[in-house]
N, C-alpha and C positions, 0 to 999 in steps of 0.2 A: 610789479615794479622791481621787487627784490629779485625775481628771476631774470629780468632784463639786465639788472646791475651785475648779477653773478655771471651772466653770459658775456657781458662786455669785459668784465675783469678777466675772465678765462681766456678770451680771445687776445686781450692785451698781453697777458702772461705768456701765451703760446707764441705770439708774434715776437715778443722780446727774446724768448728762448731760441726761436729760429734765427733771429738776427745774430745772437751770440754764437750759435753753432756756425753760421756762415763766416763770421769774423774769425773764429778759430780755424776753420778750414783755409781761409785766405792766408792766415798767419802760417799755417802748416805748409802751404804751397810756396810761400816766400822762403821759408826755412829750407825746404827741399831744393828750391832753385839755387839758393845761396850755397848749399852743400854741394850741389852738382857743379856749379861754377868753380868752387874751391877745388873739387876733384879734378876737373878738366885742366885747371891751372897747374896743378902739381903732378899731373899724370905723365908718366914716362912711357911713351908708346913703345919703346924698345923692350920694355919689361912686360909687355902684354903676353908674351909667350911663356913667361915664367909665372907659375901659379903662386909661388911663395912671394914674389915681388908684388903681385896683385893683392895678395892678402895683406902685405905690409901697408900698401897704399890705402886699402879699405879700412884697416885698423886705425891708420893715421886720420883718415876721414872721420871715423866714428869718435875718435878722441877729440877732434876739433869741433865736432857737432854731436854732442852727447844726446840731443833730442831725437836723433835718428833711431828708428826702431830696427831697421836693417839696411844693409847696402850689398848689392850683388852685381857680378860681372857676368854677362851672357855673351856667348860667341855664336856666330851663325852656324846653323846646322846642329846645334846641341839642344837637348830638352831640359837641361839643368844648368844652373850657374857654374862657372868654372871657379869662382871664388865668392865667398859670401861671409858676412859678419852679421851678428845680431840675430833676431828672430824674424825671418822673412814672413810677411803677411800675404796671403792669397797668392801662393806660388804659381798656380795655374794662370791667374790673371797677369801676374808679372811676366810670365813666359809669353803670354799672348801679346802684351804691350811691347816686350822686348823685340819680338819677331816683327811687329808692326813698325817699330821705330827703326830697326836695322834695315827694314825693307824700304821705308820712306825717307830715312835720313832725318826725320823730325821727331821732336819730343812727343811723348804720349803720357797722359795722366789719367788717373781713375780713383774712385773712392769705394772701398769695399771692406767688409768685415771689420768696421770700426777703424780703418787705417786709410791714410792719404798716400797714393802711389804716384811716383814720377819716374819715367824711363827716358834716358837721354842717349842718343847714338854716339859711339866713340869711333874715331877714325884717324887715319894718318895720310896726309897729302890728298884729302878729298875722298879717300876710300874708307867706307864704314867697316870697321874691324870688330866691333862689338857694341854692347849697350850697358849703361850703368842704370840699375834699378834701385831707387831709394824709397823707403817707406817711413811714414810718421804715424805713430800710434795715437789715435784720437780717443781711445777708451777712457783714460783718466779724465780727459776733458768732458767726455760725454757723461761720465758718472757725476762729475761736479755739476754739470748743467742739470742733470736729473734731480740731484739733491736740491739745487736752487729752485727748480720748478715745484718740487714737493713742498719746500718751505713757503714758497710764494702762495701755493694753493692752500696750505694749512692756515697761513696768516689771513688769506682772503676768506677762507671758511669761517674763521673765528670772527673776523670783522663782520661778515654777513650775518652770522648767527647773533652777534651782539646787536647789530643794527635791527635784525628781525625782532629780537626780544624787546628792544627799546621801542620799536614801532608798535608792536603788539600791546605793550604796556600803555603807550600813549593812546592808542585806539581804544583799548579797553576802558581806560580811565575817562577819556574824553568823549567817547561815542558809544561803545557797546554797553558799558554799565549804565549810563543814563538811559539808553534805549530799553535795556532790561527793566529798569525801574519804571519807565513810562509804560511799557507793555504790562507789567504787573499791576500798575495803578489802573490801567484801562480794564484789565481783567476783574479787579476788585469792584470797580464801578459797574461793570457788566453783571456781576453776581449780586449786586444790590447794596454794596457798601458805598453809598453816595457821599460819605464824609471824607473820602480819600482825597488828599491834596499832596502835591509835590513840593511846592514852596521853594523852588530853585531861584537863586539870585544871579545866575550867569547871564551874560548879555549876548551870547551867540545865538545861532538859529535854534539850537536845542532849548535854550532858555526861553525864547519866544514861544516855542511849541509847548513848553511846560506851563507857561503863563496862560496860553489859550486853553490848555487842558484843565487847569484849576478853575478858570472862569466857567467852562462848560460844566464841570462837576458841581460847582456851586449853584448854577442855574438849574441843573437837574434835581439837586437836593431840595431846592426851594419849590419847584413844581411838584415833586413827589410829596412833599409835606402837604401842599394844597390838595392833591389827589387823595392822599391818605385821610385827610380830614373829611373830604367829601364821601369817601368810601365807608367811613366808620361813623359818621354823624348824620342824624336826621335833620334835614335843613329847616323843617318847620318848628321843631321843639328844641333842637340843640342837644337832645339825648343821643345815646348810642343807638345805632340802627339795628335791624334784625341780624345783619351779618356779624357785627361786632358783639352783639349779645350772644350769638352762637359761639364765637371764639372765647369770650370771657367764661361762658358756661363750661366749655371744654377744659379750659385751664384750671378753673376752680374745682371741677370734678376730679381732675388728675391729682390736685393737691389733697383733696378730701380722701381719695383712695390711698395716697401715699401715707398720710398722717393718721388715717383711721378716724376722721372727723365727719360729722353729719353735714348735710347741705340740703337746702330747699330751693325749689323753683316756684315762683308765684306768677300767675298770669291774671291781669286785671282788664276788665272791659267795661266801658261806659254803657250803661243800659239805655236802650232806645236812642242811641246817638244818630241813627239814620233819620228818625222822626225829628230830632232837633235840627239837623241840617236842612231837612225839607221845610220845616216851619220857619226857621230864622235865617237860612241862607248859609252857604259855605264859608264866607268870611267870618261870620259869627262862630261857626263850628271850628275853624282854624284857630280863632282867638281862644276859644274854650279849651282846645287841645293844648295850646301853649301854656295857658294858666294852669291846667291840670298837671302838665309835665313839670313846670317850675315848682308847684306845691309838692308833688311827689318826690322830686329830687331833693328838696329842702328837708322833707320828713325822713327820707332814707339815707341822708348824707352820713357816710362812715359805717353804715350798716350793711350795705350790699350794692351791687351794680344795678342801675336803672336804665331801661331802654324802651324805645317805642318799637314794637315788633310788628304792628299792623296798623290799619287805619285809626281805630280808636282803642287799640289794645296795647297795654304796657306789660313789660316783663321785669321781674326782679330775680337776681341770683343772690341768695342769702347764705354765705358761708357760716359754718358753726351753728346752724339753726336746726334744732330737732322739730318734731311735729308741733309741740305746744308753742315754742318760741316762733316758729314760722307762722302759726295761726295768729298770734298776737301782732306780729309785724305786718301780716297781710291785712288785718283789720285796721291798723294804723295807716297803712297805705291807702286802703279804701276811703277812710275818713279824709285823708289829705286830698284825694281826687274830688270827693264830694263837696268839700268846703271851697274848692276853687271856683265854683259857679258864682256868677254875679248875684243871684238870688239864692239865699240859703234854703236848702231843701228841694231845690229844683233839679238836682242832679243826683243820680244814683249810680253805684258802681258794684260790680260783682267780681269775685276773685276765686281762683282755683289753685290748689296747692298739691305738689307732689314732692316727696322727700327721698333723699338718698341716705342709707341704702335700703330702707324698709320697703319703699314702693317700687323703685327701679334702680338700676345700676348704670345705665347709659344715658347720655344727654338726650338722644332722640326719644327714648322711652319716657324719661322724666317730662319732657315737653308734651308728649302725647297724653300722658296721664293727667298732667296739670290742665291741659285743654279740656279733657273729659270732665275733670272736676269743675271747671269753669262752666261748662254746659249744664252740669247738674245744678250748680248754683242758680243759673238763669231759669232752669226748668222748675226749680222749687221755690220760686217767688222773687228772684232778683234781689239786689241790694244786700248780699250776704256772701260769706266766705265758706267754701267747702273744701275739705281735704279729700283726696282720692280714696274711694271705697269701692272695692270690686263688686259689692252687692248693688251699687247704684250707678256705677260708671261702666259702660259696656266697651270701653276701649280695650283693644287686644294688641299688645305689642309682641314683637318677635322675641324679645327678651323674656317675657312672661311665658310664651309658648315653649321656649327652650328650657326654662326652669321647670315647667310642669312636665314636659317630656322626660326630663331627667328624673323627676320623682316617680313617674309611673313605669320608667324603664328598669327600675331596680327589681331584682328577682323576687324580693319579698314585699313588693309594693302592694299587691292585692292579697288579702287574707280572707279566705271564704269561711263563713259560718253557715249553719243549716237550721232551718226551722221546720219542725214536722208539719205535714199536711194530714189532718186527722179525719178519719171516717166518723161522722157524727152518728152513725148507726152502731158501730162497734167500739168506738173509743180508741181504736188502734191507728198507728201511723201508716198511711198508704203511700206517702211520698214525702220528699223533703225539698223545700225551696232553698236554693243556694243564694245567699246574700253576701255582698262584698263589704269588707271592712278595710279601712286605710289607716296606717299609722304615721304617714308622712307629716301631717299637720294635725295634732291631736285636738279634739273638740269640734272638728268640722264634720257634718253628717255625710254619709255616702252620696246623697243627692247632690251636694256641693261638688264633689269630685267628678261625678258624671256630667253635671252641667258645665263645669270648667272644661272638661275634656271635649265636649261637643262645641264649646265656644272657641277652642283653639284648633278645631279640626281633628282632634285626637279621640273622638268619642268611640269610633268603631274599634280602634286599637285597644282602648281601655276595656270596652265590653268584651272583646275577644280574650283579653288577658283574664278577666273575671271568669268567663266560661271555661277557659283552659284550666284555671286553678281549681274550679269546682269539679270538673271531670277527672282531674288527677287524683282526687281523694278515693281511696279504696275502702272496702268493707261495708258498703251500703247494704242494709238488711235485704234479704231476698224478698222478692214480690213487691218492693217499693219502687217508685219512680223518682227521678230527679228533675226538678223544675228550675230552669235558668231564665233570666230576664234579658230581653234583647229589644232595642228600639227598632222601628221600621227602617231607619237609614242605615243602622249597623248591620241589619239582616242582609242588606244588599251588598255589603262590602266584601272585598277579597280576604281581609283578615279573619272575618267570622266564617267564611266558606272554608278556609284552611283548618279551622278548629272543628267544624261540624262535618267530619268525614265519616264514611263507613256506615255501619248499622246504628240507627238511632232509636231502636226500640228501648222503652224504659225512660225516654227523655221527653219532657214537656217544655215547650218553648212559650214563654209568656211574652206577649207583645205589650210593651209598656205604653202608657198613655201620655208621656211627656211631650210627644210630638203629634201634630195633626197628620193623619193619614190622608194625603191629598189624592193619591191614586191607589185605590183599593185593588184594582185589577193587577197593577204592577206588583203590589205587595203579595198578592195571591200567587203570582208567577214565581216568587221566591219561596213561598211556603209549600207549594205542591211538591217539589222535589224532596223536601224534608219529610213531608207526610209519606211519600212513597218509600222512604227508607225507615219508616216506623215511628217517626216523631208525632206527638200530639200537640195541638195548638191551644193556648189559653189566652184570653183577653184579660189583661190586668186592669185593676181599678175601674171596673165597670160602674157606672153611676156617678162618676166624677171626671173632671177634665173634659176631654172631647169624645169620650165613649158614648155610644148610643146603640139602640137596637138595630138600626139600619147597618151600622158598621159591624156589629156582631154577626148579623145574618150574612153580610157580604163576605166576611172572613171564614164563615163556617167553623166557628170555634168549637172545640171539644170540651173546654172548660171555661166557664164565665166566672171571673173572680170579682166579688162584691167589694167595693172600696170601704175603708174604715169609716168614712163619713156617713155611709149608709148603715153601717152595722152599729155604730156607737149609740148607746141608750135606746136600742130598738125596743126594749121591753116597756118603754114609757111613751112610745111614739106610734100611734095607730097608722099614720100615713106611711111610715117606713115599713110597718108590718105588711100593709096592703101592697106596697111596691115590691117588697122582697117576695111575697107570695105570688105576685104576677110573674116575676122573673123566674121563679121556680117552675111555674106552669109552662112558661115560654121555653125554658131549657128542656123540660121533659118532651115537649112537642117537637123540638129540633134534634133530640138525641144527645144534647149536651148535659153537663152537670154543673151545679152551682157550688162554688167554694167561697165562704165568707172569710174575709181577711180582718185582722185587727180585733178579734174577740178578746176583750180584756176582763170581762166579769162573767161569773157563772150564770147570772140572770140573763145576760145576752145569749149565752150558750143554750139555755133552756128554751128560749123563744125560737131560736134558729132551728133547734131540733124539731119543735112542734110544727115549724113552717115547712119541714121536709127538705131543708138544705142538706146536700149530700156531704160536703166536706167543710172543714173549718181550720183556721190557724190563727194564732194570737197568743198573748201572754197567759191568758186563762188556761190554755191547752199546753203550751210549752214555749219557752223562750228560745231565741236563736242562740246556738252554741256550737262549739267544734263538734265534728261528727262523732257519734250520731246521737243526738239528745232523745230522751224518753218523754212520753206523754205524761202530764200530771195525773196522778192516780185518781184523785177525786173527780176531775173532769172526765176521765175515761169511765168511771163508774156511772156518773150522771148520764153520759151518752147511752150506755147499755141499758140502764134502768128506764129512762124515759122512752127510748125507742121501742123497747119490748112491751111497755105498758101502753104505748100510744095506740089510740083507736082513731076514729074519725073525729077530727077537731074542726070546729067552725072557725074560720080565721078571725071573725069579729070577736070571738070570746077568748082569744088567746091571751090578750093583755091582762084580763082579769085573773085568769087561771095562773098566769106567770106571777102576778103579784101575791096570790095566795101561797104559791110554792116558795116565794122568797120569805 
């Protein structure tokens, strides 16, 4: 619209200028015609031959008509005027017009070089004797017209700019800014801020549109509130549902991390609820759940968040609750659920607890461990509360695995100690068993570390680390062997294969009995390459666990190690004496040797020497220590003395002789 208006104004201005220029030219023609008429009236034809007289006439004409730019007299046959005053314009054009006028006997006019030209033939008695050429300078007029046009254009531009600014301001205030606000409000609603309202009171189309928008936003907010309630509430009990429970747990856990406060998660489950449903019907079960939820919420009001997380399972998030407080609150919650039954004593409830940060540090791990503790509570009699205990709950979380992996990944995670394996014939150390010690959690036995490692799928890595640390110790006495412990599953792992490279002479591999060997042939396929490189094989803890003669024979063991349970108090137990004697005879027949573990008294040592046991280890001989511990001097002397004095001993008389020696 503005462009159209500007174009119209420009055309009008140009048309007006053209009309003014035409008027000025018409005025110039009239003036030139008047000057010509005046010259013709006063012209003295007899003076045409005298140039001076012609000049006087032309000067008189110029004085009477000062508007003239020039006046010139032309004669036939001449290329220049015979007399001229002023500043002739376009002399070539004047000459052409003069020739034409003298030839035709009629006036000729032209416009050129900013001047208006008029040429009139002069004559005497009908004969053309010359021509008068007059010119009027239109330059000043043209300059004035150009200035006027520029002023008009400037004024027009200012007016158009002002109009454009005014129009833009009106459009911005009345249309564009409201549309921007409307677009921003729509974007806010789209991003979830359903409380956005425009609240306009204008009555135009934009006001109606704003009113419709506000009504739509209010309707959306109302519907969203209903959906939010449905999404976060359990319709049967009115408690938070599992989804909202997870959200609350995440929020409270973040606050506990930030403020360094404890937090506990409790899961409660109604015992035998399936049986109640089947016996009394689902309506009764639903009524019972509603009553239990109301009682639980009343008991826990202000103490933590309560939710129904599964069919008959409830969850509690207890901020600022350490282990003891969480246990007390869980017991109160259990009691609240149990008293909700119509008949007192007819309902029982179990609970499981997991605490932050002692048990786990993530929401998922806490729930997993609390669920494991709940299962433990049910397995141990129901109607009780249990807090997570790794000794009783077999749940394995990724968080626990990462923490344990971090512990065993430290360079000093495994510290080897060595216990001498003593020849009971000479009392001298013939080898050393490498035993792993751990400082990451003081008070826990090595068996806990290896059990946890296998539980987390890190057993092979930990066993390989223990073997690597043992092999790295230098200075082992000449002629002695080193014995390392490996489970059947670790023996097949790549981690152990990387450690057990090269020449293995002087190495004894003890196959531990914590795992059942289900495929002896597969195990043998892993042992044969080790034997080929010089290693010997020992079966650990024979006589306890899963070990048996069939397995010993299948593995073709070089050393059979008797378990501590078989060695303890052997000097007072004829059955053990008989069994060990049989194992000694079996070992001799297969080319193996017997090593008794856990010899803690000299009486046990004496009996084992008399039974012909080849090797022994235990506290009575030497305790495990950093490399390389010595054999107890008294025990070494007993070995030498008894073996040198030993003759044929009837196994049934060994116990009595041992008592006499004591």
